[in-house]
Each structure stands twice: as structure tokens, then as C-alpha cells.
ZABAVO-39081 format. One record per residue (C-alpha): x, y, z. Coordinates in nm, 2 decimals, always signed. Layout:
<sites>
site u:X; v:Y; w:Z
...
</sites>
This chain:
<sites>
site u:+0.00; v:+0.00; w:+0.00
site u:+0.28; v:+0.24; w:+0.08
site u:+0.41; v:+0.21; w:-0.28
site u:+0.06; v:+0.29; w:-0.42
site u:+0.02; v:+0.59; w:-0.18
site u:+0.37; v:+0.73; w:-0.26
site u:+0.31; v:+0.69; w:-0.64
site u:-0.02; v:+0.87; w:-0.61
site u:+0.14; v:+1.15; w:-0.40
site u:+0.43; v:+1.20; w:-0.64
site u:+0.18; v:+1.23; w:-0.92
site u:-0.02; v:+1.47; w:-0.72
site u:+0.28; v:+1.70; w:-0.66
site u:+0.36; v:+1.69; w:-1.03
site u:+0.00; v:+1.78; w:-1.10
site u:+0.01; v:+2.08; w:-0.87
site u:-0.24; v:+1.93; w:-0.61
site u:-0.03; v:+1.94; w:-0.29
site u:+0.31; v:+1.96; w:-0.13
site u:+0.23; v:+1.72; w:+0.15
site u:-0.04; v:+1.49; w:+0.29
site u:-0.15; v:+1.32; w:+0.61
site u:-0.40; v:+1.04; w:+0.60
site u:-0.57; v:+0.83; w:+0.87
site u:-0.81; v:+0.54; w:+0.84
site u:-0.96; v:+0.29; w:+1.08
site u:-1.27; v:+0.16; w:+1.24
site u:-1.48; v:+0.23; w:+1.55
site u:-1.23; v:+0.08; w:+1.79
site u:-0.90; v:+0.17; w:+1.63
site u:-0.68; v:+0.39; w:+1.42
site u:-0.54; v:+0.13; w:+1.18
site u:-0.33; v:+0.36; w:+0.96
site u:-0.17; v:+0.70; w:+1.01
site u:+0.08; v:+0.83; w:+0.76
site u:+0.24; v:+1.15; w:+0.65
site u:+0.43; v:+1.23; w:+0.33
site u:+0.59; v:+1.54; w:+0.18
site u:+0.62; v:+1.90; w:+0.30
site u:+0.40; v:+2.10; w:+0.52
site u:+0.53; v:+2.42; w:+0.37
site u:+0.76; v:+2.54; w:+0.09
site u:+0.75; v:+2.91; w:+0.17
site u:+0.89; v:+3.11; w:+0.34
site u:+1.08; v:+2.79; w:+0.45
site u:+1.05; v:+2.43; w:+0.35
site u:+0.93; v:+2.22; w:+0.64
site u:+0.85; v:+1.84; w:+0.63
site u:+0.50; v:+1.74; w:+0.72
site u:+0.43; v:+1.51; w:+1.02
site u:+0.15; v:+1.29; w:+1.14
site u:+0.07; v:+1.56; w:+1.41
site u:+0.07; v:+1.85; w:+1.17
site u:-0.22; v:+2.09; w:+1.23
site u:-0.45; v:+2.17; w:+0.94
site u:-0.70; v:+2.45; w:+0.87
site u:-1.01; v:+2.24; w:+0.82
site u:-1.21; v:+2.50; w:+0.64
site u:-1.57; v:+2.38; w:+0.58
site u:-1.51; v:+2.05; w:+0.76
site u:-1.57; v:+2.28; w:+1.06
site u:-1.94; v:+2.26; w:+0.96
site u:-1.97; v:+1.90; w:+1.06
site u:-1.70; v:+1.84; w:+1.32
site u:-1.79; v:+2.14; w:+1.53
site u:-2.13; v:+2.30; w:+1.43
site u:-2.34; v:+2.00; w:+1.33
site u:-2.21; v:+1.80; w:+1.63
site u:-2.29; v:+2.09; w:+1.87
site u:-2.64; v:+2.11; w:+1.71
site u:-2.67; v:+1.73; w:+1.77
site u:-2.59; v:+1.77; w:+2.14
site u:-2.85; v:+2.05; w:+2.16
site u:-3.10; v:+1.82; w:+2.00
site u:-3.04; v:+1.55; w:+2.26
site u:-3.07; v:+1.80; w:+2.54
site u:-3.41; v:+1.92; w:+2.40
site u:-3.27; v:+2.27; w:+2.32
site u:-3.31; v:+2.24; w:+1.94
site u:-3.57; v:+2.10; w:+1.71
site u:-3.46; v:+2.06; w:+1.35
site u:-3.81; v:+2.09; w:+1.23
site u:-3.87; v:+2.42; w:+1.41
site u:-3.87; v:+2.75; w:+1.23
site u:-3.53; v:+2.94; w:+1.26
site u:-3.74; v:+3.23; w:+1.38
site u:-3.81; v:+3.04; w:+1.70
site u:-3.45; v:+3.08; w:+1.79
site u:-3.35; v:+3.40; w:+1.60
site u:-3.64; v:+3.63; w:+1.61
site u:-3.51; v:+3.88; w:+1.36
site u:-3.40; v:+3.63; w:+1.09
site u:-3.44; v:+3.76; w:+0.74
site u:-3.72; v:+3.61; w:+0.54
site u:-3.86; v:+3.63; w:+0.19
site u:-4.24; v:+3.68; w:+0.14
site u:-4.29; v:+3.59; w:+0.51
site u:-4.20; v:+3.22; w:+0.44
site u:-4.06; v:+3.01; w:+0.73
site u:-3.71; v:+2.88; w:+0.71
site u:-3.67; v:+2.56; w:+0.92
site u:-3.35; v:+2.46; w:+1.11
site u:-3.32; v:+2.15; w:+0.89
site u:-3.32; v:+2.38; w:+0.58
site u:-3.00; v:+2.54; w:+0.71
site u:-2.84; v:+2.20; w:+0.77
site u:-2.93; v:+2.07; w:+0.42
site u:-2.86; v:+2.40; w:+0.23
site u:-3.22; v:+2.46; w:+0.10
site u:-3.29; v:+2.77; w:+0.31
site u:-3.29; v:+3.01; w:+0.01
site u:-2.96; v:+3.18; w:+0.12
site u:-2.70; v:+3.22; w:-0.15
site u:-2.33; v:+3.17; w:-0.08
site u:-2.27; v:+3.55; w:-0.11
site u:-2.01; v:+3.66; w:+0.14
site u:-2.04; v:+3.92; w:+0.41
site u:-1.76; v:+4.18; w:+0.43
site u:-1.84; v:+4.36; w:+0.75
site u:-1.53; v:+4.38; w:+0.96
site u:-1.67; v:+4.40; w:+1.32
site u:-1.86; v:+4.11; w:+1.47
site u:-2.18; v:+4.30; w:+1.55
site u:-2.23; v:+4.43; w:+1.20
site u:-2.11; v:+4.10; w:+1.05
site u:-2.37; v:+3.90; w:+1.25
site u:-2.64; v:+4.16; w:+1.19
site u:-2.59; v:+4.12; w:+0.81
site u:-2.58; v:+3.74; w:+0.84
site u:-2.91; v:+3.73; w:+1.04
site u:-3.12; v:+4.01; w:+0.88
site u:-3.04; v:+4.01; w:+0.51
site u:-3.33; v:+3.82; w:+0.34
site u:-3.26; v:+3.51; w:+0.14
site u:-3.24; v:+3.52; w:-0.24
site u:-3.49; v:+3.24; w:-0.29
site u:-3.79; v:+3.08; w:-0.11
site u:-3.70; v:+2.80; w:+0.13
site u:-3.71; v:+2.44; w:+0.00
site u:-3.72; v:+2.56; w:-0.36
site u:-3.35; v:+2.54; w:-0.45
site u:-3.03; v:+2.37; w:-0.32
site u:-2.75; v:+2.62; w:-0.28
site u:-2.45; v:+2.54; w:-0.07
site u:-2.41; v:+2.84; w:+0.16
site u:-2.17; v:+2.91; w:+0.45
site u:-2.43; v:+3.15; w:+0.59
site u:-2.64; v:+2.85; w:+0.68
site u:-2.38; v:+2.72; w:+0.92
site u:-2.29; v:+3.06; w:+1.06
site u:-2.66; v:+3.08; w:+1.16
site u:-2.66; v:+2.73; w:+1.30
site u:-2.35; v:+2.82; w:+1.51
site u:-2.53; v:+3.13; w:+1.63
site u:-2.84; v:+2.92; w:+1.73
site u:-2.61; v:+2.70; w:+1.94
site u:-2.49; v:+3.01; w:+2.12
site u:-2.84; v:+3.14; w:+2.18
site u:-2.99; v:+2.81; w:+2.32
site u:-2.69; v:+2.73; w:+2.53
site u:-2.58; v:+3.08; w:+2.64
site u:-2.22; v:+2.98; w:+2.55
site u:-1.98; v:+3.09; w:+2.28
site u:-1.95; v:+2.83; w:+2.01
site u:-1.58; v:+2.77; w:+2.06
site u:-1.63; v:+2.73; w:+2.43
site u:-1.92; v:+2.49; w:+2.39
site u:-1.73; v:+2.27; w:+2.14
site u:-1.42; v:+2.26; w:+2.35
site u:-1.62; v:+2.16; w:+2.66
site u:-1.86; v:+1.92; w:+2.50
site u:-1.67; v:+1.78; w:+2.20
site u:-1.30; v:+1.83; w:+2.18
site u:-1.23; v:+1.79; w:+2.55
site u:-1.42; v:+1.48; w:+2.62
site u:-1.28; v:+1.31; w:+2.31
site u:-0.92; v:+1.40; w:+2.39
site u:-0.89; v:+1.61; w:+2.07
site u:-0.60; v:+1.81; w:+2.23
site u:-0.48; v:+1.98; w:+1.91
site u:-0.82; v:+2.09; w:+1.78
site u:-0.92; v:+2.45; w:+1.82
site u:-1.07; v:+2.75; w:+1.65
site u:-0.83; v:+2.99; w:+1.49
site u:-0.65; v:+3.20; w:+1.46
site u:-0.38; v:+2.98; w:+1.61
site u:-0.10; v:+3.15; w:+1.80
site u:+0.09; v:+2.86; w:+1.95
site u:+0.29; v:+2.56; w:+1.80
site u:+0.30; v:+2.74; w:+1.47
site u:+0.57; v:+2.51; w:+1.35
site u:+0.31; v:+2.23; w:+1.35
site u:+0.05; v:+2.44; w:+1.16
site u:+0.03; v:+2.38; w:+0.79
site u:-0.01; v:+2.71; w:+0.60
site u:-0.27; v:+2.76; w:+0.33
site u:-0.28; v:+3.06; w:+0.10
site u:-0.26; v:+3.24; w:+0.43
site u:+0.04; v:+3.22; w:+0.67
site u:+0.03; v:+2.94; w:+0.92
site u:-0.23; v:+2.99; w:+1.19
site u:-0.43; v:+3.25; w:+1.00
site u:-0.78; v:+3.13; w:+0.90
site u:-0.82; v:+3.07; w:+0.53
site u:-1.19; v:+3.13; w:+0.50
site u:-1.25; v:+3.50; w:+0.45
site u:-1.58; v:+3.53; w:+0.65
site u:-1.45; v:+3.32; w:+0.94
site u:-1.14; v:+3.53; w:+0.94
site u:-1.30; v:+3.88; w:+0.94
site u:-1.58; v:+3.78; w:+1.19
site u:-1.33; v:+3.84; w:+1.47
site u:-1.45; v:+3.54; w:+1.67
site u:-1.53; v:+3.17; w:+1.60
site u:-1.83; v:+3.11; w:+1.38
site u:-2.00; v:+2.80; w:+1.25
site u:-1.89; v:+2.77; w:+0.89
site u:-1.51; v:+2.75; w:+0.90
site u:-1.20; v:+2.83; w:+1.11
site u:-1.14; v:+2.50; w:+1.29
site u:-0.78; v:+2.36; w:+1.30
site u:-0.72; v:+2.00; w:+1.38
site u:-0.49; v:+1.69; w:+1.32
site u:-0.56; v:+1.36; w:+1.16
site u:-0.53; v:+1.18; w:+1.49
site u:-0.78; v:+1.41; w:+1.66
site u:-1.02; v:+1.36; w:+1.37
site u:-0.98; v:+0.99; w:+1.40
site u:-1.10; v:+1.01; w:+1.76
site u:-1.40; v:+1.20; w:+1.64
site u:-1.48; v:+0.94; w:+1.37
site u:-1.45; v:+0.66; w:+1.62
site u:-1.71; v:+0.84; w:+1.83
site u:-1.94; v:+0.87; w:+1.53
site u:-1.91; v:+0.50; w:+1.48
site u:-1.99; v:+0.43; w:+1.84
site u:-1.65; v:+0.30; w:+1.92
site u:-1.55; v:+0.57; w:+2.17
site u:-1.60; v:+0.54; w:+2.54
site u:-1.71; v:+0.91; w:+2.53
site u:-2.05; v:+0.90; w:+2.36
site u:-2.15; v:+1.25; w:+2.28
site u:-2.45; v:+1.18; w:+2.05
site u:-2.75; v:+0.97; w:+2.13
site u:-3.06; v:+0.84; w:+1.97
site u:-3.23; v:+1.16; w:+1.84
site u:-2.92; v:+1.33; w:+1.73
site u:-2.78; v:+1.02; w:+1.55
site u:-3.10; v:+0.99; w:+1.35
site u:-3.04; v:+1.34; w:+1.22
site u:-2.66; v:+1.35; w:+1.18
site u:-2.61; v:+1.00; w:+1.04
site u:-2.92; v:+0.95; w:+0.82
site u:-3.06; v:+1.14; w:+0.53
site u:-3.29; v:+1.42; w:+0.63
site u:-3.29; v:+1.62; w:+0.30
site u:-3.61; v:+1.66; w:+0.10
site u:-3.67; v:+1.45; w:-0.21
site u:-3.53; v:+1.58; w:-0.54
site u:-3.25; v:+1.76; w:-0.35
site u:-2.89; v:+1.64; w:-0.31
site u:-2.88; v:+1.37; w:-0.03
site u:-2.77; v:+1.51; w:+0.30
site u:-2.79; v:+1.42; w:+0.67
site u:-2.79; v:+1.71; w:+0.92
site u:-2.48; v:+1.89; w:+0.79
site u:-2.31; v:+1.58; w:+0.64
site u:-2.31; v:+1.49; w:+0.27
site u:-2.44; v:+1.15; w:+0.16
site u:-2.37; v:+1.22; w:-0.21
site u:-2.28; v:+0.98; w:-0.48
site u:-1.92; v:+0.98; w:-0.61
site u:-2.03; v:+1.17; w:-0.92
site u:-2.16; v:+1.45; w:-0.70
site u:-1.88; v:+1.44; w:-0.44
site u:-1.55; v:+1.35; w:-0.61
site u:-1.37; v:+1.30; w:-0.28
site u:-1.61; v:+1.02; w:-0.17
site u:-1.43; v:+0.68; w:-0.18
site u:-1.61; v:+0.45; w:-0.42
site u:-1.56; v:+0.16; w:-0.19
site u:-1.78; v:+0.31; w:+0.08
site u:-2.15; v:+0.21; w:+0.12
site u:-2.46; v:+0.41; w:+0.05
site u:-2.47; v:+0.49; w:+0.43
site u:-2.14; v:+0.69; w:+0.43
site u:-2.14; v:+1.05; w:+0.54
site u:-1.87; v:+1.30; w:+0.46
site u:-1.75; v:+1.65; w:+0.41
site u:-1.47; v:+1.84; w:+0.24
site u:-1.29; v:+2.16; w:+0.31
site u:-1.17; v:+2.43; w:+0.06
site u:-0.81; v:+2.40; w:+0.19
site u:-0.78; v:+2.03; w:+0.07
site u:-0.94; v:+1.82; w:+0.34
site u:-1.18; v:+1.53; w:+0.34
site u:-1.35; v:+1.32; w:+0.62
site u:-1.57; v:+1.02; w:+0.53
site u:-1.74; v:+0.79; w:+0.78
site u:-1.92; v:+0.46; w:+0.69
site u:-2.13; v:+0.32; w:+0.97
site u:-2.24; v:+0.02; w:+0.76
site u:-1.88; v:-0.09; w:+0.70
site u:-1.74; v:+0.05; w:+1.03
site u:-1.47; v:+0.25; w:+0.85
site u:-1.35; v:+0.60; w:+0.83
site u:-1.10; v:+0.78; w:+0.61
site u:-0.93; v:+1.11; w:+0.66
site u:-0.73; v:+1.28; w:+0.39
site u:-0.56; v:+1.62; w:+0.47
site u:-0.36; v:+1.81; w:+0.22
site u:-0.22; v:+2.16; w:+0.16
site u:-0.36; v:+2.22; w:-0.19
site u:-0.39; v:+2.60; w:-0.14
site u:-0.04; v:+2.66; w:-0.02
site u:+0.18; v:+2.81; w:-0.30
site u:-0.02; v:+2.64; w:-0.57
site u:-0.28; v:+2.74; w:-0.83
site u:-0.57; v:+2.65; w:-0.61
site u:-0.82; v:+2.82; w:-0.84
site u:-0.75; v:+2.54; w:-1.10
site u:-0.67; v:+2.24; w:-0.89
site u:-1.00; v:+2.22; w:-0.69
site u:-1.18; v:+1.94; w:-0.87
site u:-0.86; v:+1.74; w:-0.93
site u:-0.78; v:+1.76; w:-0.56
site u:-1.13; v:+1.62; w:-0.48
site u:-1.07; v:+1.33; w:-0.71
site u:-0.73; v:+1.26; w:-0.57
site u:-0.86; v:+1.25; w:-0.22
site u:-1.13; v:+1.01; w:-0.32
site u:-0.87; v:+0.78; w:-0.49
site u:-0.65; v:+0.79; w:-0.18
site u:-0.95; v:+0.69; w:+0.03
site u:-1.00; v:+0.39; w:-0.19
site u:-0.64; v:+0.29; w:-0.15
site u:-0.67; v:+0.30; w:+0.23
site u:-1.00; v:+0.12; w:+0.24
site u:-0.87; v:-0.15; w:+0.00
site u:-0.58; v:-0.21; w:+0.23
site u:-0.80; v:-0.23; w:+0.54
site u:-1.02; v:-0.49; w:+0.38
site u:-0.73; v:-0.70; w:+0.26
</sites>
């Protein structure tokens, strides 16, 4: 397997997809494979990558932090996915007085576009996120939007009375022993942090960066080993069970409406043709998510397997043109890992 992985990685470097990679794979009770190859950075200095390198997770934040926090709130009776968002955010922007549901945010059918907010102080940033009306009626169109998860993170804060980062650290990262997982910007251990198009420790996502405090769409930093701990919990192999009956029904099973792309609460359940980073070997029950910076996490409860592929595709590379090819590469790496685990 090492030969297959190294060959794939060498080709990926030649194709301008990455400088370095960390992968992890396993099952509910174990990390069966953890491997690093290449360089964490090439500018301003060349640094080798390591299995404990810390990556900007970009939109993987949506599922590791925000969707999980929502799941905990569901189990505690603080959040109802079928309730109108207005039950939690009274001044939410609407179109023609239609009701946006919480699950609409989680499955990207709220009517909000992915247009970015540029306000540079948190109060005006949040005001624009909350009050600007959607572009379309809810449940009429699928449109992937970071705004949906900024709103979900805000709801978590409202129903718990706790800042999102604090809630996640206390209820997710701490209990699972995810010691290197935190919201950016990152100020310490910068030699372990993999740079993106931004310097190491600076949040890649523009909205999460300018918000001035942690928000629900992006900005989380983590390692492959920490993410493996999280995946084991999702597969019910961890001694620290964070999610229970109600939340697992929402987070690990499809809750999207017919005719729209298949999603659980926050997690994608798309076919390989729709999510190029999805390993083909995984079953129909697999859930996953990707991140702009070159990250993928996929979990298959039917096969009791998870795959984590972390790359630095936006660091000193033409990331505007390598996006789709990077997705396909990560899916292929996932299949190499899963084939080895099945052998």
C-alpha cells in the first residue's frame, strides 16, 4: 500500500495538487493507519509534514464542530430541527414571510446564497448574516451556503448561552481528547501548523477570518489523529459517547427533501459523481464533508470504517484550477486506504 500511496502522492505533486499529505483510516475501535508524506510548507521555508501536523479544516468545521454541537443540543431538548429558525433567531431575514426551518439550514435549502459578508466587526457581521433576506424561497432550491452554518452556530450560542468555541471545547474536543483541535487564529505551536494561501495559523476562509470570533462555517484547526478520535465516536467506538438516539438519527441518516442532493444534518451523503472526494468503496450509508483547503473526512457506519485525507492544496499552488482534481485525488487515496484495510 505504501508504494501505491507514494506513487499517487508523487503524481499529485507533479499535477500541482499538494506539497504534503497526512492520512488516517480505521474503524470504530482503532486507528489502523496514520501516515504523512511530503512537505507542510515550501515558503517562506521548507518544512516536512508530520502525522501531528495541524491543518486548517475550512468547511469540515461545519460537521466536526457545528453539526455536532447542534446534535448535542437536539439530545438536550434545546433544538428542534423541524422548528422555524425564527423560534431561535427572532429577527431572521425572510422572503415573502415564508418560514425557514432549522433543517433547511443544515441541508442547504434555506434560500440563502453563498454570497459573502464583508463587515469587519462582529456586531455588523452578525447583523448582516441574520437580517439580510434570502435570495430564494426556502425548500425551492439547493444552494451550498456558508451562511447557513454561521446561523446554526449562532443558534447553538443562543440556546446554550455559551460561545460556540467554548461549547465545542467543553462538550466535543475535551471529552474526546482532541487536544490539538481549536478554532483559529492559532497563536501557538505554529511550526506544526500547515499554511494555506494564508500564513500558518491564519484562518483561510474570509468570512470566518473577518468575523473576529469563532463562527460555524469554518475556522477550525485539527490533526488527523484528533479527527480519527471524532470518527470513532461517530461509529460508536468511543467510550465518550457525545451523541445519542435523536441526534444520531439526524446526523447519520438522510434528512434532506426528495429531489435535492442527499444530506444528513450537515453531512453529505452524495454519490461519487456528486462528491468526487467520496471513496467509491464506501457504502450508501457513508457520510462525509470536504474543506476548501484540501481536506476530506468520510465515515461509513455500515462498513465500520472512516477515512481522513488532509492536504495543503492551497499553499503556494494554483488553487483556483486544482480544486476538482484535488477532490478526485482525495477520493482515490481513500479507496487505496480502504482496500488495504479490507485485505
